[in-house]
C-alpha positions in Angstrom: 13.8 -10.4 -22.2 14.2 -12.5 -19.2 11.4 -13.8 -17.2 11.8 -11.5 -14.2 11.5 -8.5 -16.5 8.4 -10.1 -18.2 6.8 -10.5 -14.8 7.7 -6.8 -13.9 6.1 -5.5 -17.1 3.1 -7.8 -16.7 2.6 -6.7 -13.2 2.9 -3.0 -14.1 0.5 -3.4 -17.0 -2.0 -5.2 -14.8 -1.8 -2.6 -12.1 -2.2 0.2 -14.6 -5.1 -1.4 -16.2 -6.9 -2.1 -12.9 -6.2 1.3 -11.4 -7.3 3.0 -14.8 -10.5 1.0 -14.8 -11.2 1.9 -11.2 -10.5 5.5 -11.8 -12.7 5.8 -14.9 -15.5 3.9 -13.2 -15.4 6.1 -10.2 -15.1 9.2 -12.2 -18.2 8.4 -14.4 -20.2 7.3 -11.4 -19.4 10.6 -9.7 -20.4 12.5 -12.8 -23.7 10.6 -12.8 -24.0 11.5 -9.1 -23.6 15.2 -10.0 -26.1 15.1 -12.8 -28.7 13.3 -10.7 -28.1 15.7 -7.8 -28.5 18.6 -10.1 -31.8 17.2 -11.4 -33.1 16.5 -8.0 -32.3 19.9 -6.5 -33.6 21.8 -9.5 -36.8 19.8 -9.7 -37.4 20.2 -5.9 -36.7 23.9 -6.1 -39.0 24.4 -9.1 -41.8 22.4 -7.6 -41.6 24.5 -4.5 -41.5 27.8 -6.4 -44.1 26.7 -8.9 -46.7 26.5 -6.2 -45.6 29.8 -4.8 -45.6 31.5 -8.2 -49.1 30.3 -9.1 -50.5 31.5 -5.9 -49.1 34.9 -6.4 -50.6 35.0 -10.0 -53.9 33.9 -8.7 -53.8 36.4 -6.0 -53.0 39.2 -8.5 -56.0 38.2 -10.7 -58.3 38.1 -7.8 -57.2 41.6 -6.6 -58.3 43.1 -9.9 -61.3 40.8 -10.6 -63.9 43.5 -9.8 -62.1 46.0 -12.1 -61.9 43.5 -14.8 -65.5 42.6 -14.6 -66.4 46.3 -14.7 -64.0 47.2 -17.4 -61.8 49.6 -15.3 -58.4 49.1 -16.8 -56.6 52.0 -15.3 -57.7 51.1 -11.7 -56.5 47.4 -12.4 -53.1 48.6 -13.7 -52.5 50.9 -10.7 -53.4 47.9 -8.2 -51.0 45.6 -10.0 -48.3 48.1 -9.9 -48.6 48.4 -6.0 -48.2 44.7 -5.5 -44.6 43.8 -4.5 -42.9 40.6 -3.6 -39.6 42.0 -2.4 -36.7 43.8 -4.3 -36.7 41.2 -7.1 -40.3 40.0 -6.9 -42.8 42.0 -9.0 -45.7 41.7 -11.5 -45.5 42.5 -15.2 -48.2 43.3 -17.7 -48.1 42.9 -21.4 -50.6 43.3 -24.4 -50.9 40.1 -26.3 -49.0 41.8 -29.2 -45.9 42.0 -27.0 -46.2 45.8 -25.8 -45.2 46.4 -22.2 -48.2 47.9 -20.2 -46.8 47.8 -16.7 -43.4 46.9 -15.3 -42.8 48.2 -11.7 -39.0 47.5 -11.8 -38.2 48.5 -15.3 -40.5 51.5 -16.1 -38.4 52.5 -19.1 -39.8 49.4 -20.8 -43.4 50.7 -20.8 -44.9 51.2 -24.2 -42.3 49.3 -26.0 -42.9 46.4 -28.3 -40.7 43.6 -27.2 -42.3 40.8 -29.2 -39.0 40.2 -31.1 -36.7 40.5 -27.9 -34.4 37.5 -27.4 -32.6 36.5 -24.2 -29.0 35.6 -23.7 -29.7 32.1 -24.9 -31.3 33.4 -28.1 -34.9 32.5 -27.1 -37.7 34.9 -28.0 -38.8 35.5 -24.4 -41.9 37.6 -24.9 -43.3 35.3 -27.6 -42.8 32.3 -25.3 -44.6 34.1 -22.4 -47.6 35.1 -24.6 -47.9 31.5 -26.2 -47.9 29.9 -22.8 -50.5 32.4 -21.4 -52.8 31.8 -24.4 -52.5 28.0 -23.8 -54.2 28.4 -20.5 -51.3 29.7 -18.3 -48.2 28.0 -17.2 -44.4 28.3 -16.4 -41.6 29.6 -18.7 -37.8 29.6 -18.1 -35.6 32.3 -19.6 -32.8 34.8 -18.9 -33.6 38.3 -17.6 -31.8 41.2 -15.8 -32.2 40.9 -12.0 -33.2 44.4 -10.6 -31.1 44.2 -7.4 -27.8 43.3 -9.2 -28.3 44.2 -12.8 -26.8 40.8 -13.7 -28.5 38.5 -16.3 -29.9 35.5 -14.4 -32.1 32.6 -14.9 -35.8 33.2 -14.2 -38.8 31.1 -14.0 -42.2 33.0 -14.5 -45.9 32.0 -14.3 -48.1 33.8 -16.8 -51.9 33.7 -17.5 -54.0 35.7 -20.0 -56.8 38.2 -19.4 -58.5 37.5 -22.9 -61.3 40.3 -22.6 -58.7 42.9 -22.3 -56.0 41.2 -24.5 -53.5 41.2 -21.6 -51.0 38.9 -20.2 -50.2 39.0 -16.5 -47.4 37.3 -14.8 -44.7 37.2 -12.0 -41.4 35.2 -11.6 -38.6 34.2 -9.4 -34.9 34.3 -10.2 -33.1 31.0 -10.1 -29.7 32.3 -8.7 -30.6 30.7 -5.3 -30.8 27.3 -6.8 -27.7 28.1 -9.0 -25.8 28.8 -5.8 -26.9 25.5 -4.4 -26.0 23.7 -7.6 -22.6 25.6 -7.5 -22.0 24.3 -4.0 -22.8 20.7 -5.1 -20.5 21.2 -8.2 -17.7 22.3 -5.7 -18.4 19.3 -3.5 -18.4 16.9 -6.4 -15.1 18.4 -7.7 -13.6 18.0 -4.2 -14.9 14.4 -4.1 -13.4 13.7 -7.6 -10.1 15.2 -6.4 -10.0 13.2 -3.2 -11.1 10.1 -5.1 -8.3 10.4 -7.7 -5.8 11.3 -5.1 -6.7 8.2 -3.1 -6.5 6.0 -6.4 -3.1 7.7 -7.0 -1.8 6.8 -3.5 -3.1 3.2 -4.1 -1.3 3.2 -7.4 1.9 4.5 -5.9 1.8 1.9 -3.0 1.2 -0.8 -5.8 4.2 0.3 -7.6 6.3 0.4 -4.6 5.1 -3.2 -3.7 5.8 -4.3 -7.2 9.3 -2.7 -7.1 10.1 -4.3 -3.7 8.8 -7.7 -4.9 10.8 -7.4 -8.1 13.9 -6.5 -6.2 13.4 -9.4 -3.7 12.8 -11.7 -6.6 16.1 -10.7 -8.1 17.8 -11.0 -4.8 16.2 -14.4 -4.2 17.3 -15.5 -7.5 20.8 -14.3 -7.0 20.9 -15.7 -3.6 19.8 -19.1 -5.0 22.5 -18.9 -7.5 25.1 -18.0 -4.8 23.8 -20.9 -2.6 24.0 -23.3 -5.5 27.6 -22.3 -6.2 28.6 -22.3 -2.5 26.8 -25.4 -1.5 27.1 -27.6 -4.5 30.4 -26.5 -6.0 32.7 -24.6 -3.7 32.0 -26.3 -0.5 32.3 -29.9 -1.8 35.5 -29.0 -3.5 36.9 -27.6 -0.3 35.8 -30.7 1.5 37.5 -32.9 -1.1 40.8 -31.0 -0.8 40.7 -31.3 3.1 40.1 -35.1 2.7 42.8 -35.4 0.3 45.2 -33.4 2.6 44.3 -35.6 5.6 44.8 -38.7 3.7 48.2 -37.4 2.7 48.9 -36.3 6.3 47.8 -39.3 8.3 48.2 -42.2 5.8 51.4 -41.2 4.2 53.1 -39.2 6.8 56.2 -41.2 6.9 57.0 -40.4 3.3 57.4 -36.6 4.0 59.8 -34.8 6.1 58.6 -32.6 9.1 58.6 -29.2 7.0 56.4 -30.8 4.3 54.1 -32.3 6.9 53.8 -28.8 8.6 53.1 -27.2 5.2 50.4 -29.8 4.5 48.9 -29.1 7.9 48.9 -25.3 7.3 47.2 -25.9 4.0 44.6 -28.1 5.7 44.0 -25.3 8.3 43.6 -22.6 5.6 41.1 -24.9 3.7 39.2 -25.3 6.9 39.2 -21.5 7.1 37.9 -21.3 3.6 35.0 -23.7 4.6 34.2 -21.3 7.6 34.2 -18.4 5.1 31.8 -20.2 2.8 29.4 -20.7 5.7 29.7 -17.1 6.8 28.9 -16.0 3.3 25.9 -18.3 3.2 24.7 -16.9 6.5 25.3 -13.2 5.4 23.1 -13.7 2.5 20.7 -15.6 4.6 21.3 -18.9 2.7 22.0 -21.1 5.8 19.4 -23.7 6.4 18.1 -24.9 9.7 20.7 -25.7 12.3 19.8 -29.2 12.4 20.4 -29.5 8.5 23.7 -27.7 8.9 25.0 -29.9 11.8 24.0 -32.9 9.7 26.1 -31.7 6.8 29.0 -31.2 9.2 28.5 -34.8 10.6 28.7 -36.1 7.0 31.9 -34.2 6.3 33.5 -35.6 9.5 32.6 -39.1 8.7 34.0 -38.9 5.3 37.1 -37.4 6.5 37.9 -39.5 9.6 35.9 -42.7 8.9 34.4 -42.5 12.3 30.6 -42.8 12.7 28.7 -40.0 14.4 25.3 -40.6 16.0 23.3 -37.3 15.7 20.2 -36.8 17.7 17.9 -33.6 18.1 15.4 -32.6 20.7 13.0 -29.6 20.0 12.4 -27.4 17.0 15.2 -25.6 15.3 13.2 -23.4 12.8 13.2 -20.1 14.7 16.7 -20.0 16.1 18.8 -16.9 15.7 21.1 -17.2 12.6 24.1 -16.0 14.6 23.5 -18.8 17.1 23.3 -21.2 14.3 26.7 -19.9 12.9 28.5 -20.2 16.3 27.2 -23.7 17.1 28.1 -24.9 13.6 31.6 -23.4 14.1 31.9 -25.0 17.6 30.8 -28.4 16.3 33.4 -28.4 13.6 36.1 -27.4 16.0 35.1 -30.1 18.4 34.8 -32.8 15.8 38.2 -31.9 14.2 39.7 -32.2 17.7 38.3 -35.6 18.0 39.4 -36.7 14.6 42.9 -35.6 15.1 43.5 -36.5 18.7 40.9 -38.7 20.3 41.4 -42.0 18.4 37.6 -42.5 18.9 35.6 -45.3 17.3 32.2 -43.7 17.9 31.1 -40.0 18.4 27.8 -38.7 19.7 26.3 -35.3 18.7 23.2 -34.1 20.5 21.3 -30.9 20.0 18.7 -29.9 22.5 16.5 -26.9 22.0 14.8 -25.7 25.1 12.4 -22.8 25.8 15.2 -20.4 26.9 18.4 -22.2 25.9 20.1 -24.2 23.1 22.3 -27.0 24.3 25.0 -28.8 22.2 26.8 -32.0 23.4 29.8 -33.5 21.6 30.8 -36.8 23.1 33.5 -39.5 22.0 34.7 -42.8 23.3 38.4 -41.9 22.7 41.5 -42.0 24.8 40.6 -38.9 26.8 43.0 -37.0 28.9 43.8 -35.8 32.4 42.0 -32.4 32.5 44.1 -31.2 35.6 47.4 -31.9 34.2 46.6 -31.1 30.5 47.2 -27.6 29.2 44.1 -26.7 27.0 44.9 -25.7 23.5 43.9 -22.5 21.8 41.0 -24.2 20.1 39.2 -25.2 23.2 40.0 -21.8 24.9 38.4 -20.0 21.8 35.3 -22.2 22.1 34.9 -21.4 25.8 35.6 -17.6 25.2 33.0 -17.4 22.4 30.2 -19.1 24.4 31.0 -16.8 27.4 30.9 -13.6 25.2 27.5 -14.7 23.9 26.1 -15.2 27.4 26.5 -19.0 27.4 28.5 -21.7 29.2 31.2 -24.2 28.0 32.1 -27.3 29.9 34.4 -30.2 29.2 34.4 -33.5 31.0 37.2 -36.1 30.3 39.6 -38.6 31.8 42.2 -41.0 30.5 40.6 -43.8 28.5 37.1 -42.4 29.4 36.5 -40.4 26.4 35.6 -36.7 26.3 32.3 -34.8 26.5 32.0 -31.1 25.4 28.8 -29.3 26.4 28.0 -25.8 25.1 24.9 -23.9 26.2 23.7 -20.5 24.9 20.5 -18.4 25.4 17.9 -18.5 22.6 17.2 -14.8 23.1 20.0 -12.4 23.8 20.4 -8.7 23.3 23.8 -9.5 22.0 22.2 -11.2 19.0 20.3 -7.9 18.1 23.5 -5.9 18.6 25.5 -8.2 16.3 22.8 -8.0 13.7 22.6 -4.3 13.9 26.4 -4.0 13.4 26.4 -6.5 10.5 23.5 -4.5 8.8 25.6 -1.4 9.1 28.5 -3.0 7.5 
């Protein structure tokens, strides 16, 4: 397994571990929040209802206190039966042996012994109520049918004993209101869990995309580096060597060969130069070209090796953020100008100056060679091509020369040009 794949699997494993840890932590924290919210809501609801229930029970006992003291049981039972707290709020009365004495909402239960009755949870409801009443009174939670709906609901009752008569009196409240509140909380918590997990999933997806892009670019960078190494360290130098050998043959041993052979050697030299241009274009296409200053320095070195003529290279301004297409054009123009000097100028010194201004890039190539009469000399296709390329790119091209005065070529192009963007867009399409 290569290093890039190891990095990919490690990154994916790390992302999965972190996302899983975050998801589990968030999930358990939300569940804890749900539990604590349930407890707080139910506690608050019970506390408010407990005060209310005890108040009702005390009121009922007070309403029959005179009958209780005088032993008038039937009058006390009728009074309790008349008391109502709404459709689902009522009082109930049991003997301490579990027999129903009064139940205003379920009269069919009167006279029945419910001591062994168990609710939906399997709890002995009546025994629990009697036990709590004999303990001095208190609250009991159980399941019981709700009169208005007939559904089995949670109920909380307060009961107390009337020991002289062997009675248990109580009243209760159904907990479906708090169950609805808790249900709302549950739905909100479920929605929160869903949104949280969706957010974490989106983060995970973004992470996967970032890792995939990074892995792809890492592969491209590695491949580009390999291409650059091959072009810059192998192919390019070999082509330069071939050109130097050809020039040595052409200029140093020209008399040995006949005219067709010399023309053939010249054609080979031109094709080799074209191959070098192609190498530069490939490096630029894969964004492997360096700074313009560095590229011009390499061209300078190649010219000095080929023609044994020194070049003084100077730079003004920063070349880091120049358009890549401008770099390519200026490199090509520099090579053409230097080749013309090497082949025709018989110069002993060449000056190459690059000036980067706020709006323009200026390149000057000057030699101290034989020069020529510009008015009477017909410019070759190479110089014409240089001028046309500069004009197309919104720049200018100038040449200043005279016999025995050397030659100065000046090319200026804008740093920012809509044409650069157009060229880049077309090349991206291709």
